[in-house]
N, C-alpha and C positions, 0 to 999 in steps of 0.2 A: 504494500500500500504506500501511497505517496507520503513522504514525511511532511509534517505540518510546518516545520520551521526550516529556515535556510541557514541556521548555524548549529553547531554541536559543541559540546564541552569536551576537549581532549583529556587524556589521562594527565594528571599532575602529581608528580612525586609518587609516593606510596600511599599516603594517608589523605591527601587533600580531596580526592574524588572517590574515596573508597565506598562511600554510601550516597554519593550524589544522585544516583537513580531514584533513591527513596524520596528525594526532595524535588526532583524536576520531571521524572519520566511521565507522571500522570498528566503533566501539562504539554506533553508532546515533544519535550526536549530530550535529545539523545546525549548520553555521556559515557565515559569510559572508566572502568575500575581496574586498578593495578592488581596483578596476581603474583607479585614478587614475594611478599611476606605472608606465609600461611599462618604463622603464629599470631600475627596482628589480625589477620582475617578471622581467625578463631575467636579472638578477643572481641571483635566487632560483632560476630554472630551471637555471642553470649549477651552482649549489650542490647542488641536489637531484639533478641528473643524476650529479654526481660521487659523491654519497653512495650513490646506488642502483646505481652502476656502469653507467649508461645513457650512450650516446654523446651528445655535445652539439655542436651546430653553431650558432654565433652568428648571430643575426638583428641585423645592425648598424642603428644608428639611421637612417642615411640611405637604407636600402633601400626599395624600393617597398612601400607599405602596411605598413611595419615595425611600427607600433603594434598593429594588428589581428593580424598574424601572431605577434607576441611573446605576446600574450594567449592566442591559440588554442593555441600550442605549450605554454605553461605549464599551462593548464587540462587539455589532453590528458595531459600528464605526471602531474599530480595525479590525474586520473581513472584512469589506468593503475595508478599506485602504490596508490591506495586499493582498486582492484579486486583487486590481488594481496594486499593486507593482509586483505581480507575473505575471500578464498579460503583463505588460511593460517589465519585465525581459525576458519572453519567446519570445517577439518580437524584442528584442535588437540584434544587429549583433554580430557574433562571431569575435570579434576583441579585441585587447589589451585594458584593462581598462573598458570594457563593463560589464553590470550587469550579463549577461549570462555567460561570461567568468569567472567572479568572483565566480559565483555559482559552476561551475565545478572545478575551481582552489582550492576551499576550501575543496572539498570532500576528504575523506580518500581513501587509496588504495583499489581497489575493482573493480568489473565488470563495474560499471558505469564510474568510473574514467578512467579505461583502454579503454573503448569505446571512451571517449572524447580524450584521448591521441592519439588513433589510428586515429581519425578524423583529429586532428591537423597535423599528419604526412602524411596523404593521399594527394598525388600530383594531382590526377584526380579531376577537378572541379566539375563534375557531381556527382561523388561518395561522395565528400566532402559535397555537398549540401544535398544529400540524407541522409547522416549520421547526418547532423546538424538537419534536420527535425525530425529524429528519437530521437535525444537527447532532442529536445524541448518537445516532448511528454512524456519524462521520468522524467521531472522535478516535484518534489514533495516538497511543502512548509513544513516548520516546523509547529508544532502544537501550537495553542494558548491555553495553558492549564491554569487552575486557581487553586488557593489554598484556602481551607477553613480550618481554625484551629477549630477542632470540639469542643474544650472546650471554645472558644470565642463565646458563644451563649447567650449573654445577653438578658434577658427579657426586652422588651421595654415598657415604661410607657407613658401614655398621660393623662394629667390632674389628675395625681396621681393614675390612674387606669392602671393595667397591661393589655396590648393588648393581643389578642389571641396568642397561641404558634407559629403560622406560621409567626408572625412578629418578632420573635427573630432574633438576628443578623445572626447566622449561617444558619437558615432556609430561611431568606430573601435573603442571598447571594446565596444559592443554587437555589432558585426560579429565581433570576436574571440570573444566568447561564443557567438554564433549558429553559428559554424563549428566550434566545439569539439565533442568527443564527450560532454561531461557532459550529463546529463538532470536539470536542476535549475531554479532560479529566478534571474532577475535582479531585484534589489531596486532599484527606482527611488526615489531620495530627493531632497529639496530642492525639490519642487514640479513643476508641469506644464511640460514642454518639448514643445510641439506638433510641432516639426520632428523631434525624437528619436522621439517616439511614432509619428509617421507613418512614419519610416524603419524602425521595427520590423516593419511589415507587409511588408517586402521578403523576409522569411525564413520559409520554410514551417514550420520547427520550432515557431514560436509559435502555429500554428493546430492545431486538432484533426485527427488523422489519421483514417483510415477507421474505426478502432475507437473514436474519441472521445478518444484519449489526446493530451495536449499534451506534447511532449518538452521544450520550453523554456517555462517558465511565467513569469508576470509577478507580482511582488509590489510593491505600492505602500506606501511608508512615508508615512503621512498624519498630520495634526495634529488633524483633526476629521471628522465625518460628511459635512459638505458638500463638503469636499475629496475625500473618497472617491467621492461621487456624481458630481462633475464629471469627475474624472479617469477613473473607471471607465466612464462613458458615452462619453467622448471616445475611449477605446481600443476600446470595444465597436463604435463606428461604423466602425472599421477592421477589424472581425472579430476583435479581440483580446480575450481574456478575462483579467480580473484574478483570479488564483487565490488571492491572499491580500492582505488589507488589514492592514497592520502599524501599529498606533497607537503613537506614541511621545510621552511627556511632552514638552511644549514646553520645560521648563527642567530637570526632574529626570532628566537623562540625562548621557551623556559626549559629548565631541567638540563638534561644532557644535550650538548650541541654537537652536530656532526658536520663541521665545516668542509665544504667542497674546495677544490683548487680554483676558486673564483667563479664558479657557476652561480648566477644570481636567479632569484625566484621568478622575476618577470619573464626572462627568456626561457626558463624551464617550463613555466606554465604555457607559454606560447607554443612550445614544442608539443605539449600534451594536446593543446587545442587543435593544432594542424594535423597531428598524427593519431588522434583518438580512434578513428575508424580503422586505421591500419593496425593499431594495437588490438582492437577487438577481433578483427578478421584473422590475423595471424595467430593470436592466442586460441581462438575458437577452433581453428583448423587442428591444432595440436590436441586440444581438449576433447573434441569430438572423436578423434581417432582413439584416444585413450579410453573413453567411455565405451565405445564399441568393442574394443579389445577385452574389456573387463565385463562385457555383457550387462552394462548399466544403461539406464534410460538416457537417450539423447533426443531432445525435443526438435532438433533440426535447425534451431536458431540460437544465437548466443544469449545466455542469461544477461540480466542487467549488469552494466558497469557504471559505477559512479566515479567521478573525478572530483576530489575535494582538496582544499589547501588550508594551511594554518601557519602562523608565525608572524607576530607583530602587527596584526590587524588592529586598528584602534578607533576607527570612525565608521559611521554608517556609509559615508561616501566611498571609502575604501572597500567596505564589504560589498556594496552594490556593484562597484566597478569590477571586482573579481568575478562575481557571479555572471555579469552580463558580457564583459569583454572576453573573458577566458572560458565562458560557458561552463562554469563550475556548478556542481549540484549542491554544494554546501561549503561553508567556511568555518574553521575552528576558532573559537574564542576561549583562551585559557587564562592567562595571567590576570586580566581584569576581574575575573570571577573570584580571585583570591580575596577580594574586598567585598564579597557578598556572603556573609556568614550563614545565611539560610541555604546556601548552595554548596559551599566548600568548607573544609575544616582547618581553620587557623585559630590558634588561641588568642585571647584578648591582647596580651602583650605584643605579640607579633603582628596583629592587625594594626595596632598603633604604629609600630615600626614601619610597616608597609605604607601606611598613609603619609608618613613623614619622609620616606625614602627619597634621596636625591640621586643624581647620576653617579656620584662617587660611592654610593652605598651598594650598588649592584655591580658585580664584576664576574668576568669569565674566569673561573678558578680551575685549579688542578686537584680539586677535592675528591673527585670520584676515583675509587679504586679500579674502575673499569678502564682507566687511562684515557678517558674521553673528556674534553672540556665540559665544565659544568657551571651553569649560572648560579650564583650564590648571593645571598644577602649578607653583607659584611658584618652586621651586628646581630645575626641570628644566634640563638642559644647554642647551636652546634658549633658555629665558628668561634664564638667566645670561649666555649669549653675546650676546643682544640688548642687555642692560643694559651689558655690557662695551663693545660697539661704540659705544653712545651716549656712554659716558664717554671713549672714545678720539676722539670727534669724527667718527666715520664710521658713523653709523647706517644700517641697511638691509642688504639681501642682494644678492649678485651674481646671484641668480636662476638657479641651475644647471638647473632643470627647466622652468620657464615654464608650468606647467599653470594658473596663476591669472592669466595674461595675457588677461583677459576684458573687463573693464568700462571701463578708463580710457584715453583718448587725449589727455588734457589737455596733455601735454608731448611727445607722440610721434605719428607718423603711423599707427602700428599699435598695437594694444592693449598696455598695459603693466601689470605687476603693481604694486599700490600698496605692496608691502613691499620694492621694489627700492631700492637706494642712490640711483639717479638720481631716482626719483620723490620719495622722502622729502626729499632735499636741495632739490629745486626747490619742493616744497610748503611746506617750512619757510621758505624764502626769501620765497616769496609771502606767507605768513602774517604775517611780521614787518612787511611793508609795509602791512598792513591797519589801518585806523583803527577798531578795535573795543575794547570794554571788556577790560581785562587778564584778568579772570576767564574770559571766554569764550575769549580767545586762549590762555590756559594750558590749558584743557580741550581745545581743538583740537590744540594742540601735543602733549599727551600721547597723544591718539588717533592722530595721525600716527606717533608714535614707537612705539606699541604693536604695530605690525604685525610679524609674524615670517614666516620662510620655512617655513611649516608643511607645504607640499606636498613639501618635501625632508626636513624634520626629523622628520615623523611616521613615517618608516621608519628613523630613527636607532637605535632600540633593537634592531631586527632586524639592522641592518648591523653594530652592535657585537657582538651575540650570536653572529653567524655569521662574524665576522672579515672582513666585506666592506669595511668602512671603520672603522679604529680611531680616526679623528679625528671621528667623528660627534657631533653635539650633539642628543640626542633631545628631541623634544617629547612630553609625556605628557598625553593628553587624557582623563584619568579623570573620572568624574562625582563629585559631592560625596559620594556614598555610600561612597567608598573609606575615609573616616575611621572607618567602622564595622568595619573589618577591620584587623588589625595583624600578621598573620604570613603567611608563605608556606604554601601548602596544596597537597596533591596533588589529582589529578583525582577520586579516590575521595572525599576529604574534602569537596571543593566540591559534588559531586553529592549526597553524603549530607546536606550542609547544605541544599541546595535541596529535598530530599525529606523533611526533618525527622528524619533519622536521627542527626544530631548538630548542634551549633551552633558556628559560627565567629565569632559576633559578639563584638566587643571592648568594646562599650558597652552598658550596661544602660539608658541614658537615650536610646537611639536613637529619634527620632520616627517614627511610622507613616508609610508612604510617601506617602499622600495629604496628610497634614499637612505633611510636608517640602516637597512641591511647592507647597502653599499658601504656606508661609513664603517660599519662593524667589520666588513671584509678588509677595508683599507687598514684599520687598526690591527686586525689579525695578521695581515701580511707584514706589517712593521714588526710585530712580535716574532714572527717566523724568521725574519731577516736577522733579528738580534740573536736568535737561537743558532742560526748558521754561523754567525761571527764567533759565538762562544763555543761552537763545536758540540752542541747538545741536540742536534737533529740529524736524521738520516736523509732529509730532503736534499737533493742536489740541484744543479742548474736547470735540469729539465722541469722540475716542479715550479721553480720561480718563473721560468719562461711561460709555462702553461698558465700560471696564475695571472701573469700580466696580460696574456692574450685574451683570456676569458673575461677579465674585468674590463678590458678595453672594448671588447665586443658588447659586453653588457651595457656599458656607458653609451655606446652608439645606439643600441636598441632602445634605451630609455629616452635618448634624444628624439628618436623617431616617434616613440610612444606619446611624447608630450603633446602632440597635436590632438590627442583624445581628451585632453583636459580643457576646462574653460579657461579663458584668457588670463585672468588674474592668477589662477593656480599654475598655469603653464609657465609664466614668467618666473615665478618663485621656484618652481621645480627645476627649470633650466639653469637658473643662477646657482642653486645648491649643487646641481649635477656638475657644473663647471668647477666648483670648489673641490669636489671630491676627485675629479680628474686631475686637477693640479696637485692635490695631496698625494695621489698615486704616483704621478710622475716624479715628484720630489723624493719619494721613497726609493724608486728605482735609480734615480740619479745618484743617490747616496750609497748604493750597493757596491761592494767591491767587485772587481772584474771577474774573479773566480766564481761568483754566484751566478753570473749570466754567461759564463764561457760556453761557447759552442752553440749559442742560440737554441738551447733546449735539446741538443743532440745527445 
């Protein structure tokens, strides 16, 4: 069924959107739940069972298949509670302040909203009643989607022995979702995981049924068109259809950032716009062949594909432009919703910090043990605790959850998280013995000490808010766009802001979203150049040449795109674009010859 809203709320951290469907799904708004931390998920299930008066039986950590069963139990609970909310909403009266009135009041302009407005104006009681019944039948809840970070796929050990692959973190999470009652999407993010994608084919709900419907859909979060092609075809060969390609800005986002070598969001979306049909046709050819080979139902036509985007959207004008110019089906709004307490989970102290945050308070950090850049609030509880532990001479975390025990075996026989106290201590000791320039050593020292226990701290705000852990030190992974908002808002206010019915912007000088991303890439390139000078990067001349080429092409693309803007916005856009081009050329002019040697050869 057609989604009632043109925006969705993407996954934010581990705890910020863990129960957002319980707050917005009944109003037709889709949102995404993180499946990283099953211990926290079990705590939330206990909390919401108590709130709803439902019986709760613990699934203990050491029980057989506990992670998957915890996730299934939680999603089933959310699905049940949302179904009850939707039923109550449908049966509520059309009167001021009622749930059903709120549903229609929040809608964007369109046929359904127009029908509601017509019903309100209708003077004939019988006709009004008839129209109300029609409207009740047209109510569609938002989707209860889930997110699985494909790279967070820790091998699980028991009594020192590795358990079979299906018990790994990502595959257990997928199994938990697959066995749940929700009919929604799993959002795969962080890149291709062949083993996880192959495992998905074990569950019938990911395949079309006899009528062509797919109960459990796949959404891929991608950074560019090539990534979409590769991953889409890989899954299609298994008979699995990607129902949505979710394009996210490499840098102008919240949480983990996945910077590209200078590929900008506008040109990326333009490629999806021009090659959408090609993607569908080529993927369907592979998909159809795989279905027939497996004796599964092939309807003869491609299932639906949605193209969506997120990352730095801040105004109704930008939202509408993305939908119309790039033919997007929906757009993601994340960071601004951190200031909507009835939608996301941020404790009171950090709500105030977010309201007061300035540009210097939000930074792209090395905090993530996944070795991926991570947007951070400088004065969050997690960051303040990290610095405090360093001052006390005991940096690092005791690693209470272990979900990031993935990559490193340098000092242990089994994988270790690089934010642990043991790893940091041994790594610092090793570093001090190295005979390298002091500037390089200092950079490496800071990088080692920057790591935080984010797989625990990213649920801190929710654990404080719900009284689960009053000693939590929350990590806040807002995107840089939070500085454009400075007050707490209601759901109505934020939705009205998205649809242009009011403005919540706190800054009149806010840069347009494409230009803001461009400036972030210019800053990122400058930092990468400094790392090259220090000798702490594996990137060579080819990388910097490609970066320059991509950014230059992106700037020219935006120069051409400016004609789509109204005159006053166009001139401001072009002036700021010129400034960013000059900043880019200044960086390259300052680079040593060896960085650009061979013109990328």
